[in-house]
PyMOL Python script that loads the backbone (N, CA, C, O; Angstrom):
from pymol import cmd

cmd.read_pdbstr("""\
ATOM      1  N   MET A   1     136.966 -18.498  94.389  1.00  0.00           N
ATOM      2  CA  MET A   1     138.018 -17.763  93.734  1.00  0.00           C
ATOM      3  C   MET A   1     137.598 -17.366  92.326  1.00  0.00           C
ATOM      4  O   MET A   1     137.903 -16.267  91.864  1.00  0.00           O
ATOM      5  N   PHE A   2     136.898 -18.266  91.652  1.00  0.00           N
ATOM      6  CA  PHE A   2     136.495 -17.943  90.288  1.00  0.00           C
ATOM      7  C   PHE A   2     135.483 -16.802  90.249  1.00  0.00           C
ATOM      8  O   PHE A   2     135.493 -16.001  89.314  1.00  0.00           O
ATOM      9  N   GLY A   3     134.630 -16.718  91.230  1.00  0.00           N
ATOM     10  CA  GLY A   3     133.623 -15.673  91.283  1.00  0.00           C
ATOM     11  C   GLY A   3     134.248 -14.296  91.438  1.00  0.00           C
ATOM     12  O   GLY A   3     133.834 -13.342  90.780  1.00  0.00           O
ATOM     13  N   THR A   4     135.235 -14.196  92.301  1.00  0.00           N
ATOM     14  CA  THR A   4     135.891 -12.899  92.486  1.00  0.00           C
ATOM     15  C   THR A   4     136.715 -12.522  91.265  1.00  0.00           C
ATOM     16  O   THR A   4     136.810 -11.346  90.914  1.00  0.00           O
ATOM     17  N   ASP A   5     137.308 -13.511  90.619  1.00  0.00           N
ATOM     18  CA  ASP A   5     138.105 -13.241  89.421  1.00  0.00           C
ATOM     19  C   ASP A   5     137.218 -12.703  88.296  1.00  0.00           C
ATOM     20  O   ASP A   5     137.599 -11.766  87.594  1.00  0.00           O
ATOM     21  N   ILE A   6     136.048 -13.295  88.130  1.00  0.00           N
ATOM     22  CA  ILE A   6     135.111 -12.837  87.106  1.00  0.00           C
ATOM     23  C   ILE A   6     134.613 -11.439  87.453  1.00  0.00           C
ATOM     24  O   ILE A   6     134.493 -10.581  86.579  1.00  0.00           O
ATOM     25  N   GLY A   7     134.325 -11.213  88.735  1.00  0.00           N
ATOM     26  CA  GLY A   7     133.865  -9.899  89.169  1.00  0.00           C
ATOM     27  C   GLY A   7     134.918  -8.828  88.937  1.00  0.00           C
ATOM     28  O   GLY A   7     134.592  -7.727  88.492  1.00  0.00           O
ATOM     29  N   LEU A   8     136.180  -9.136  89.232  1.00  0.00           N
ATOM     30  CA  LEU A   8     137.262  -8.173  89.008  1.00  0.00           C
ATOM     31  C   LEU A   8     137.439  -7.892  87.521  1.00  0.00           C
ATOM     32  O   LEU A   8     137.662  -6.747  87.129  1.00  0.00           O
ATOM     33  N   LYS A   9     137.341  -8.925  86.693  1.00  0.00           N
ATOM     34  CA  LYS A   9     137.462  -8.733  85.251  1.00  0.00           C
ATOM     35  C   LYS A   9     136.344  -7.846  84.717  1.00  0.00           C
ATOM     36  O   LYS A   9     136.568  -7.018  83.835  1.00  0.00           O
ATOM     37  N   ALA A  10     135.146  -8.023  85.255  1.00  0.00           N
ATOM     38  CA  ALA A  10     134.016  -7.201  84.823  1.00  0.00           C
ATOM     39  C   ALA A  10     134.235  -5.749  85.235  1.00  0.00           C
ATOM     40  O   ALA A  10     133.944  -4.837  84.461  1.00  0.00           O
ATOM     41  N   MET A  11     134.745  -5.524  86.444  1.00  0.00           N
ATOM     42  CA  MET A  11     135.005  -4.167  86.913  1.00  0.00           C
ATOM     43  C   MET A  11     136.095  -3.497  86.074  1.00  0.00           C
ATOM     44  O   MET A  11     135.998  -2.315  85.745  1.00  0.00           O
ATOM     45  N   VAL A  12     137.114  -4.254  85.739  1.00  0.00           N
ATOM     46  CA  VAL A  12     138.190  -3.708  84.904  1.00  0.00           C
ATOM     47  C   VAL A  12     137.662  -3.382  83.515  1.00  0.00           C
ATOM     48  O   VAL A  12     138.006  -2.347  82.945  1.00  0.00           O
ATOM     49  N   SER A  13     136.837  -4.250  82.974  1.00  0.00           N
ATOM     50  CA  SER A  13     136.250  -3.999  81.655  1.00  0.00           C
ATOM     51  C   SER A  13     135.381  -2.753  81.665  1.00  0.00           C
ATOM     52  O   SER A  13     135.440  -1.943  80.741  1.00  0.00           O
ATOM     53  N   GLU A  14     134.576  -2.598  82.706  1.00  0.00           N
ATOM     54  CA  GLU A  14     133.733  -1.409  82.818  1.00  0.00           C
ATOM     55  C   GLU A  14     134.574  -0.145  82.950  1.00  0.00           C
ATOM     56  O   GLU A  14     134.241   0.883  82.361  1.00  0.00           O
ATOM     57  N   ALA A  15     135.658  -0.212  83.715  1.00  0.00           N
ATOM     58  CA  ALA A  15     136.536   0.955  83.884  1.00  0.00           C
ATOM     59  C   ALA A  15     137.196   1.311  82.553  1.00  0.00           C
ATOM     60  O   ALA A  15     137.296   2.487  82.204  1.00  0.00           O
ATOM     61  N   ARG A  16     137.637   0.316  81.824  1.00  0.00           N
ATOM     62  CA  ARG A  16     138.238   0.574  80.509  1.00  0.00           C
ATOM     63  C   ARG A  16     137.219   1.187  79.553  1.00  0.00           C
ATOM     64  O   ARG A  16     137.544   2.092  78.784  1.00  0.00           O
ATOM     65  N   PHE A  17     135.998   0.693  79.607  1.00  0.00           N
ATOM     66  CA  PHE A  17     134.947   1.216  78.747  1.00  0.00           C
ATOM     67  C   PHE A  17     134.651   2.673  79.090  1.00  0.00           C
ATOM     68  O   PHE A  17     134.495   3.501  78.193  1.00  0.00           O
ATOM     69  N   ARG A  18     134.573   2.994  80.388  1.00  0.00           N
ATOM     70  CA  ARG A  18     134.349   4.383  80.796  1.00  0.00           C
ATOM     71  C   ARG A  18     135.505   5.276  80.342  1.00  0.00           C
ATOM     72  O   ARG A  18     135.279   6.398  79.888  1.00  0.00           O
ATOM     73  N   ASP A  19     136.734   4.788  80.460  1.00  0.00           N
ATOM     74  CA  ASP A  19     137.892   5.559  79.995  1.00  0.00           C
ATOM     75  C   ASP A  19     137.822   5.782  78.489  1.00  0.00           C
ATOM     76  O   ASP A  19     138.123   6.872  78.002  1.00  0.00           O
ATOM     77  N   PHE A  20     137.427   4.754  77.758  1.00  0.00           N
ATOM     78  CA  PHE A  20     137.287   4.864  76.309  1.00  0.00           C
ATOM     79  C   PHE A  20     136.234   5.910  75.942  1.00  0.00           C
ATOM     80  O   PHE A  20     136.460   6.726  75.049  1.00  0.00           O
ATOM     81  N   LEU A  21     135.089   5.891  76.622  1.00  0.00           N
ATOM     82  CA  LEU A  21     134.040   6.873  76.356  1.00  0.00           C
ATOM     83  C   LEU A  21     134.495   8.283  76.701  1.00  0.00           C
ATOM     84  O   LEU A  21     134.198   9.227  75.969  1.00  0.00           O
ATOM     85  N   THR A  22     135.212   8.433  77.807  1.00  0.00           N
ATOM     86  CA  THR A  22     135.722   9.748  78.196  1.00  0.00           C
ATOM     87  C   THR A  22     136.691  10.275  77.149  1.00  0.00           C
ATOM     88  O   THR A  22     136.614  11.443  76.765  1.00  0.00           O
ATOM     89  N   GLU A  23     137.594   9.433  76.689  1.00  0.00           N
ATOM     90  CA  GLU A  23     138.562   9.842  75.670  1.00  0.00           C
ATOM     91  C   GLU A  23     137.866  10.187  74.351  1.00  0.00           C
ATOM     92  O   GLU A  23     138.247  11.147  73.681  1.00  0.00           O
ATOM     93  N   ALA A  24     136.864   9.421  73.984  1.00  0.00           N
ATOM     94  CA  ALA A  24     136.118   9.705  72.754  1.00  0.00           C
ATOM     95  C   ALA A  24     135.379  11.037  72.868  1.00  0.00           C
ATOM     96  O   ALA A  24     135.312  11.796  71.901  1.00  0.00           O
ATOM     97  N   GLU A  25     134.829  11.317  74.036  1.00  0.00           N
ATOM     98  CA  GLU A  25     134.128  12.586  74.244  1.00  0.00           C
ATOM     99  C   GLU A  25     135.106  13.764  74.169  1.00  0.00           C
ATOM    100  O   GLU A  25     134.779  14.797  73.586  1.00  0.00           O
ATOM    101  N   LYS A  26     136.288  13.621  74.747  1.00  0.00           N
ATOM    102  CA  LYS A  26     137.305  14.674  74.667  1.00  0.00           C
ATOM    103  C   LYS A  26     137.714  14.917  73.214  1.00  0.00           C
ATOM    104  O   LYS A  26     137.844  16.062  72.782  1.00  0.00           O
ATOM    105  N   GLU A  27     137.915  13.844  72.474  1.00  0.00           N
ATOM    106  CA  GLU A  27     138.311  13.969  71.071  1.00  0.00           C
ATOM    107  C   GLU A  27     137.205  14.640  70.247  1.00  0.00           C
ATOM    108  O   GLU A  27     137.488  15.434  69.350  1.00  0.00           O
ATOM    109  N   ARG A  28     135.968  14.321  70.552  1.00  0.00           N
ATOM    110  CA  ARG A  28     134.852  14.947  69.845  1.00  0.00           C
ATOM    111  C   ARG A  28     134.806  16.444  70.123  1.00  0.00           C
ATOM    112  O   ARG A  28     134.574  17.238  69.211  1.00  0.00           O
ATOM    113  N   HIS A  29     135.024  16.834  71.372  1.00  0.00           N
ATOM    114  CA  HIS A  29     135.036  18.252  71.719  1.00  0.00           C
ATOM    115  C   HIS A  29     136.176  18.987  71.012  1.00  0.00           C
ATOM    116  O   HIS A  29     135.996  20.107  70.535  1.00  0.00           O
ATOM    117  N   VAL A  30     137.329  18.363  70.950  1.00  0.00           N
ATOM    118  CA  VAL A  30     138.471  18.977  70.259  1.00  0.00           C
ATOM    119  C   VAL A  30     138.168  19.131  68.777  1.00  0.00           C
ATOM    120  O   VAL A  30     138.444  20.182  68.199  1.00  0.00           O
ATOM    121  N   ASN A  31     137.607  18.106  68.155  1.00  0.00           N
ATOM    122  CA  ASN A  31     137.273  18.175  66.726  1.00  0.00           C
ATOM    123  C   ASN A  31     136.228  19.254  66.449  1.00  0.00           C
ATOM    124  O   ASN A  31     136.315  19.957  65.442  1.00  0.00           O
ATOM    125  N   GLU A  32     135.247  19.389  67.333  1.00  0.00           N
ATOM    126  CA  GLU A  32     134.246  20.445  67.163  1.00  0.00           C
ATOM    127  C   GLU A  32     134.873  21.827  67.301  1.00  0.00           C
ATOM    128  O   GLU A  32     134.542  22.745  66.551  1.00  0.00           O
ATOM    129  N   ALA A  33     135.773  21.967  68.258  1.00  0.00           N
ATOM    130  CA  ALA A  33     136.429  23.259  68.455  1.00  0.00           C
ATOM    131  C   ALA A  33     137.295  23.621  67.248  1.00  0.00           C
ATOM    132  O   ALA A  33     137.344  24.783  66.845  1.00  0.00           O
ATOM    133  N   LEU A  34     137.967  22.645  66.679  1.00  0.00           N
ATOM    134  CA  LEU A  34     138.793  22.908  65.505  1.00  0.00           C
ATOM    135  C   LEU A  34     137.943  23.208  64.281  1.00  0.00           C
ATOM    136  O   LEU A  34     138.355  23.978  63.413  1.00  0.00           O
ATOM    137  N   ALA A  35     136.770  22.612  64.202  1.00  0.00           N
ATOM    138  CA  ALA A  35     135.903  22.830  63.040  1.00  0.00           C
ATOM    139  C   ALA A  35     135.308  24.225  63.038  1.00  0.00           C
ATOM    140  O   ALA A  35     135.131  24.812  61.970  1.00  0.00           O
ATOM    141  N   ILE A  36     134.994  24.771  64.203  1.00  0.00           N
ATOM    142  CA  ILE A  36     134.377  26.095  64.239  1.00  0.00           C
ATOM    143  C   ILE A  36     135.411  27.212  64.328  1.00  0.00           C
ATOM    144  O   ILE A  36     135.058  28.388  64.244  1.00  0.00           O
ATOM    145  N   ARG A  37     136.669  26.861  64.496  1.00  0.00           N
ATOM    146  CA  ARG A  37     137.720  27.876  64.567  1.00  0.00           C
ATOM    147  C   ARG A  37     137.884  28.525  63.195  1.00  0.00           C
ATOM    148  O   ARG A  37     138.028  27.824  62.194  1.00  0.00           O
ATOM    149  N   PRO A  38     137.863  29.839  63.140  1.00  0.00           N
ATOM    150  CA  PRO A  38     138.007  30.497  61.835  1.00  0.00           C
ATOM    151  C   PRO A  38     139.417  30.311  61.281  1.00  0.00           C
ATOM    152  O   PRO A  38     140.384  30.158  62.027  1.00  0.00           O
ATOM    153  N   GLN A  39     139.504  30.330  59.946  1.00  0.00           N
ATOM    154  CA  GLN A  39     140.816  30.203  59.324  1.00  0.00           C
ATOM    155  C   GLN A  39     141.652  31.416  59.669  1.00  0.00           C
ATOM    156  O   GLN A  39     141.136  32.516  59.866  1.00  0.00           O
ATOM    157  N   ARG A  40     142.956  31.192  59.738  1.00  0.00           N
ATOM    158  CA  ARG A  40     143.834  32.316  60.002  1.00  0.00           C
ATOM    159  C   ARG A  40     143.818  33.263  58.818  1.00  0.00           C
ATOM    160  O   ARG A  40     143.810  32.838  57.663  1.00  0.00           O
ATOM    161  N   ARG A  41     143.813  34.509  59.111  1.00  0.00           N
ATOM    162  CA  ARG A  41     143.705  35.537  58.080  1.00  0.00           C
ATOM    163  C   ARG A  41     144.913  35.517  57.157  1.00  0.00           C
ATOM    164  O   ARG A  41     144.768  35.761  55.959  1.00  0.00           O
ATOM    165  N   GLY A  42     146.083  35.239  57.672  1.00  0.00           N
ATOM    166  CA  GLY A  42     147.293  35.226  56.861  1.00  0.00           C
ATOM    167  C   GLY A  42     147.244  34.176  55.766  1.00  0.00           C
ATOM    168  O   GLY A  42     147.684  34.433  54.645  1.00  0.00           O
ATOM    169  N   ILE A  43     146.726  33.019  56.065  1.00  0.00           N
ATOM    170  CA  ILE A  43     146.651  31.943  55.075  1.00  0.00           C
ATOM    171  C   ILE A  43     145.666  32.321  53.974  1.00  0.00           C
ATOM    172  O   ILE A  43     145.943  32.100  52.795  1.00  0.00           O
ATOM    173  N   ALA A  44     144.533  32.880  54.341  1.00  0.00           N
ATOM    174  CA  ALA A  44     143.536  33.275  53.337  1.00  0.00           C
ATOM    175  C   ALA A  44     144.086  34.380  52.438  1.00  0.00           C
ATOM    176  O   ALA A  44     143.861  34.369  51.228  1.00  0.00           O
ATOM    177  N   GLU A  45     144.798  35.323  53.025  1.00  0.00           N
ATOM    178  CA  GLU A  45     145.385  36.395  52.218  1.00  0.00           C
ATOM    179  C   GLU A  45     146.463  35.854  51.286  1.00  0.00           C
ATOM    180  O   GLU A  45     146.570  36.289  50.139  1.00  0.00           O
ATOM    181  N   ALA A  46     147.259  34.910  51.773  1.00  0.00           N
ATOM    182  CA  ALA A  46     148.296  34.316  50.928  1.00  0.00           C
ATOM    183  C   ALA A  46     147.670  33.552  49.767  1.00  0.00           C
ATOM    184  O   ALA A  46     148.178  33.606  48.646  1.00  0.00           O
ATOM    185  N   ARG A  47     146.588  32.851  50.019  1.00  0.00           N
ATOM    186  CA  ARG A  47     145.890  32.130  48.945  1.00  0.00           C
ATOM    187  C   ARG A  47     145.356  33.099  47.893  1.00  0.00           C
ATOM    188  O   ARG A  47     145.461  32.840  46.694  1.00  0.00           O
ATOM    189  N   ALA A  48     144.786  34.213  48.346  1.00  0.00           N
ATOM    190  CA  ALA A  48     144.254  35.204  47.409  1.00  0.00           C
ATOM    191  C   ALA A  48     145.372  35.826  46.588  1.00  0.00           C
ATOM    192  O   ALA A  48     145.211  36.040  45.387  1.00  0.00           O
ATOM    193  N   GLU A  49     146.498  36.118  47.217  1.00  0.00           N
ATOM    194  CA  GLU A  49     147.640  36.697  46.503  1.00  0.00           C
ATOM    195  C   GLU A  49     148.195  35.712  45.476  1.00  0.00           C
ATOM    196  O   GLU A  49     148.535  36.107  44.361  1.00  0.00           O
ATOM    197  N   LEU A  50     148.289  34.440  45.842  1.00  0.00           N
ATOM    198  CA  LEU A  50     148.767  33.421  44.911  1.00  0.00           C
ATOM    199  C   LEU A  50     147.811  33.265  43.734  1.00  0.00           C
ATOM    200  O   LEU A  50     148.252  33.132  42.592  1.00  0.00           O
ATOM    201  N   ALA A  51     146.519  33.279  43.998  1.00  0.00           N
ATOM    202  CA  ALA A  51     145.539  33.156  42.916  1.00  0.00           C
ATOM    203  C   ALA A  51     145.649  34.341  41.961  1.00  0.00           C
ATOM    204  O   ALA A  51     145.569  34.166  40.745  1.00  0.00           O
ATOM    205  N   ALA A  52     145.831  35.544  42.502  1.00  0.00           N
ATOM    206  CA  ALA A  52     145.975  36.727  41.643  1.00  0.00           C
ATOM    207  C   ALA A  52     147.240  36.643  40.803  1.00  0.00           C
ATOM    208  O   ALA A  52     147.229  37.004  39.626  1.00  0.00           O
ATOM    209  N   ALA A  53     148.340  36.165  41.403  1.00  0.00           N
ATOM    210  CA  ALA A  53     149.595  36.030  40.657  1.00  0.00           C
ATOM    211  C   ALA A  53     149.464  35.000  39.536  1.00  0.00           C
ATOM    212  O   ALA A  53     149.959  35.216  38.430  1.00  0.00           O
ATOM    213  N   LEU A  54     148.803  33.891  39.820  1.00  0.00           N
ATOM    214  CA  LEU A  54     148.610  32.865  38.789  1.00  0.00           C
ATOM    215  C   LEU A  54     147.707  33.372  37.673  1.00  0.00           C
ATOM    216  O   LEU A  54     147.922  33.059  36.502  1.00  0.00           O
ATOM    217  N   TYR A  55     146.700  34.152  38.037  1.00  0.00           N
ATOM    218  CA  TYR A  55     145.797  34.711  37.035  1.00  0.00           C
ATOM    219  C   TYR A  55     146.554  35.682  36.125  1.00  0.00           C
ATOM    220  O   TYR A  55     146.368  35.678  34.908  1.00  0.00           O
ATOM    221  N   ARG A  56     147.416  36.520  36.735  1.00  0.00           N
ATOM    222  CA  ARG A  56     148.209  37.456  35.931  1.00  0.00           C
ATOM    223  C   ARG A  56     149.178  36.711  35.026  1.00  0.00           C
ATOM    224  O   ARG A  56     149.373  37.101  33.874  1.00  0.00           O
ATOM    225  N   ALA A  57     149.792  35.636  35.535  1.00  0.00           N
ATOM    226  CA  ALA A  57     150.718  34.846  34.721  1.00  0.00           C
ATOM    227  C   ALA A  57     149.965  34.193  33.564  1.00  0.00           C
ATOM    228  O   ALA A  57     150.495  34.126  32.455  1.00  0.00           O
ATOM    229  N   GLY A  58     148.769  33.723  33.789  1.00  0.00           N
ATOM    230  CA  GLY A  58     147.968  33.129  32.724  1.00  0.00           C
ATOM    231  C   GLY A  58     147.612  34.143  31.661  1.00  0.00           C
ATOM    232  O   GLY A  58     147.635  33.831  30.470  1.00  0.00           O
ATOM    233  N   ASP A  59     147.282  35.360  32.078  1.00  0.00           N
ATOM    234  CA  ASP A  59     146.997  36.417  31.099  1.00  0.00           C
ATOM    235  C   ASP A  59     148.233  36.762  30.276  1.00  0.00           C
ATOM    236  O   ASP A  59     148.132  37.052  29.084  1.00  0.00           O
ATOM    237  N   TRP A  60     149.388  36.730  30.910  1.00  0.00           N
ATOM    238  CA  TRP A  60     150.626  37.067  30.210  1.00  0.00           C
ATOM    239  C   TRP A  60     151.002  35.971  29.212  1.00  0.00           C
ATOM    240  O   TRP A  60     151.449  36.258  28.102  1.00  0.00           O
ATOM    241  N   LEU A  61     150.815  34.702  29.623  1.00  0.00           N
ATOM    242  CA  LEU A  61     151.187  33.585  28.748  1.00  0.00           C
ATOM    243  C   LEU A  61     150.175  33.351  27.639  1.00  0.00           C
ATOM    244  O   LEU A  61     150.552  32.939  26.543  1.00  0.00           O
ATOM    245  N   MET A  62     148.915  33.602  27.896  1.00  0.00           N
ATOM    246  CA  MET A  62     147.870  33.327  26.914  1.00  0.00           C
ATOM    247  C   MET A  62     146.968  34.544  26.762  1.00  0.00           C
ATOM    248  O   MET A  62     145.840  34.528  27.255  1.00  0.00           O
ATOM    249  N   PRO A  63     147.435  35.608  26.090  1.00  0.00           N
ATOM    250  CA  PRO A  63     146.584  36.784  25.926  1.00  0.00           C
ATOM    251  C   PRO A  63     145.414  36.493  24.997  1.00  0.00           C
ATOM    252  O   PRO A  63     145.452  35.548  24.209  1.00  0.00           O
ATOM    253  N   ASP A  64     144.374  37.315  25.098  1.00  0.00           N
ATOM    254  CA  ASP A  64     143.182  37.107  24.279  1.00  0.00           C
ATOM    255  C   ASP A  64     143.471  37.323  22.797  1.00  0.00           C
ATOM    256  O   ASP A  64     143.001  36.555  21.958  1.00  0.00           O
ATOM    257  N   SER A  65     144.234  38.354  22.470  1.00  0.00           N
ATOM    258  CA  SER A  65     144.555  38.609  21.065  1.00  0.00           C
ATOM    259  C   SER A  65     146.022  39.019  20.970  1.00  0.00           C
ATOM    260  O   SER A  65     146.562  39.670  21.865  1.00  0.00           O
ATOM    261  N   GLY A  66     146.645  38.629  19.878  1.00  0.00           N
ATOM    262  CA  GLY A  66     148.058  38.931  19.692  1.00  0.00           C
ATOM    263  C   GLY A  66     148.285  40.359  19.238  1.00  0.00           C
ATOM    264  O   GLY A  66     147.337  41.088  18.944  1.00  0.00           O
ATOM    265  N   GLU A  67     149.537  40.749  19.182  1.00  0.00           N
ATOM    266  CA  GLU A  67     149.890  42.081  18.704  1.00  0.00           C
ATOM    267  C   GLU A  67     149.605  42.166  17.213  1.00  0.00           C
ATOM    268  O   GLU A  67     149.512  41.143  16.533  1.00  0.00           O
ATOM    269  N   SER A  68     149.466  43.393  16.703  1.00  0.00           N
ATOM    270  CA  SER A  68     149.211  43.533  15.274  1.00  0.00           C
ATOM    271  C   SER A  68     150.462  43.113  14.506  1.00  0.00           C
ATOM    272  O   SER A  68     151.578  43.449  14.905  1.00  0.00           O
ATOM    273  N   GLY A  69     150.285  42.393  13.429  1.00  0.00           N
ATOM    274  CA  GLY A  69     151.414  41.898  12.642  1.00  0.00           C
ATOM    275  C   GLY A  69     152.075  40.672  13.250  1.00  0.00           C
ATOM    276  O   GLY A  69     153.163  40.284  12.824  1.00  0.00           O
ATOM    277  N   CYS A  70     151.455  40.075  14.212  1.00  0.00           N
ATOM    278  CA  CYS A  70     152.032  38.921  14.897  1.00  0.00           C
ATOM    279  C   CYS A  70     151.303  37.666  14.425  1.00  0.00           C
ATOM    280  O   CYS A  70     150.083  37.559  14.551  1.00  0.00           O
ATOM    281  N   SER A  71     152.044  36.746  13.895  1.00  0.00           N
ATOM    282  CA  SER A  71     151.443  35.485  13.480  1.00  0.00           C
ATOM    283  C   SER A  71     151.767  34.420  14.525  1.00  0.00           C
ATOM    284  O   SER A  71     152.674  34.608  15.337  1.00  0.00           O
ATOM    285  N   PRO A  72     151.042  33.310  14.514  1.00  0.00           N
ATOM    286  CA  PRO A  72     151.311  32.274  15.509  1.00  0.00           C
ATOM    287  C   PRO A  72     152.735  31.741  15.438  1.00  0.00           C
ATOM    288  O   PRO A  72     153.224  31.178  16.418  1.00  0.00           O
ATOM    289  N   CYS A  73     153.411  31.901  14.312  1.00  0.00           N
ATOM    290  CA  CYS A  73     154.751  31.352  14.183  1.00  0.00           C
ATOM    291  C   CYS A  73     155.810  32.225  14.856  1.00  0.00           C
ATOM    292  O   CYS A  73     156.811  31.694  15.336  1.00  0.00           O
ATOM    293  N   ASN A  74     155.622  33.551  14.908  1.00  0.00           N
ATOM    294  CA  ASN A  74     156.682  34.388  15.434  1.00  0.00           C
ATOM    295  C   ASN A  74     156.384  34.983  16.808  1.00  0.00           C
ATOM    296  O   ASN A  74     157.125  35.854  17.264  1.00  0.00           O
ATOM    297  N   CYS A  75     155.351  34.551  17.462  1.00  0.00           N
ATOM    298  CA  CYS A  75     155.073  35.030  18.818  1.00  0.00           C
ATOM    299  C   CYS A  75     155.744  34.097  19.812  1.00  0.00           C
ATOM    300  O   CYS A  75     155.522  32.887  19.802  1.00  0.00           O
ATOM    301  N   GLY A  76     156.568  34.685  20.671  1.00  0.00           N
ATOM    302  CA  GLY A  76     157.349  33.867  21.601  1.00  0.00           C
ATOM    303  C   GLY A  76     156.511  33.143  22.634  1.00  0.00           C
ATOM    304  O   GLY A  76     156.619  31.924  22.768  1.00  0.00           O
ATOM    305  N   LEU A  77     155.687  33.855  23.357  1.00  0.00           N
ATOM    306  CA  LEU A  77     154.946  33.230  24.445  1.00  0.00           C
ATOM    307  C   LEU A  77     153.441  33.245  24.259  1.00  0.00           C
ATOM    308  O   LEU A  77     152.699  33.000  25.211  1.00  0.00           O
ATOM    309  N   GLU A  78     152.982  33.525  23.062  1.00  0.00           N
ATOM    310  CA  GLU A  78     151.536  33.541  22.820  1.00  0.00           C
ATOM    311  C   GLU A  78     151.100  32.157  22.365  1.00  0.00           C
ATOM    312  O   GLU A  78     150.959  31.893  21.171  1.00  0.00           O
ATOM    313  N   TRP A  79     150.893  31.292  23.326  1.00  0.00           N
ATOM    314  CA  TRP A  79     150.467  29.929  23.033  1.00  0.00           C
ATOM    315  C   TRP A  79     148.971  29.856  23.281  1.00  0.00           C
ATOM    316  O   TRP A  79     148.486  30.229  24.350  1.00  0.00           O
ATOM    317  N   ARG A  80     148.272  29.388  22.317  1.00  0.00           N
ATOM    318  CA  ARG A  80     146.843  29.212  22.460  1.00  0.00           C
ATOM    319  C   ARG A  80     146.514  27.758  22.150  1.00  0.00           C
ATOM    320  O   ARG A  80     147.109  27.161  21.252  1.00  0.00           O
ATOM    321  N   LEU A  81     145.608  27.213  22.859  1.00  0.00           N
ATOM    322  CA  LEU A  81     145.183  25.847  22.570  1.00  0.00           C
ATOM    323  C   LEU A  81     144.418  25.824  21.268  1.00  0.00           C
ATOM    324  O   LEU A  81     143.596  26.706  21.019  1.00  0.00           O
ATOM    325  N   GLY A  82     144.666  24.851  20.446  1.00  0.00           N
ATOM    326  CA  GLY A  82     143.947  24.699  19.199  1.00  0.00           C
ATOM    327  C   GLY A  82     144.607  25.389  18.034  1.00  0.00           C
ATOM    328  O   GLY A  82     144.126  25.258  16.909  1.00  0.00           O
ATOM    329  N   ARG A  83     145.689  26.122  18.245  1.00  0.00           N
ATOM    330  CA  ARG A  83     146.376  26.765  17.119  1.00  0.00           C
ATOM    331  C   ARG A  83     147.361  25.828  16.483  1.00  0.00           C
ATOM    332  O   ARG A  83     148.031  26.198  15.520  1.00  0.00           O
TER     333      ARG A  83
END
""", "prot")
cmd.dss("prot")
cmd.show_as("cartoon", "prot")
cmd.util.cbc("prot")
cmd.orient("prot")
């Protein structure tokens, strides 16, 4: 009885191991497929539009030079680091 019990346990262990390897192989294939899938065009365009909007906002908040006759004390949104 002990011999058959050990044999059955070994067969079950081998079957579980094969199932584990099969599942790992499937997961690897899925990960590879997701890695080579190109990014959706809409997301890339949205990122570019957001970057352009932030760049324009930065230019508006921190211009390179102030208006003529404008001192750092009376400019509303002309904040520069180090002033």
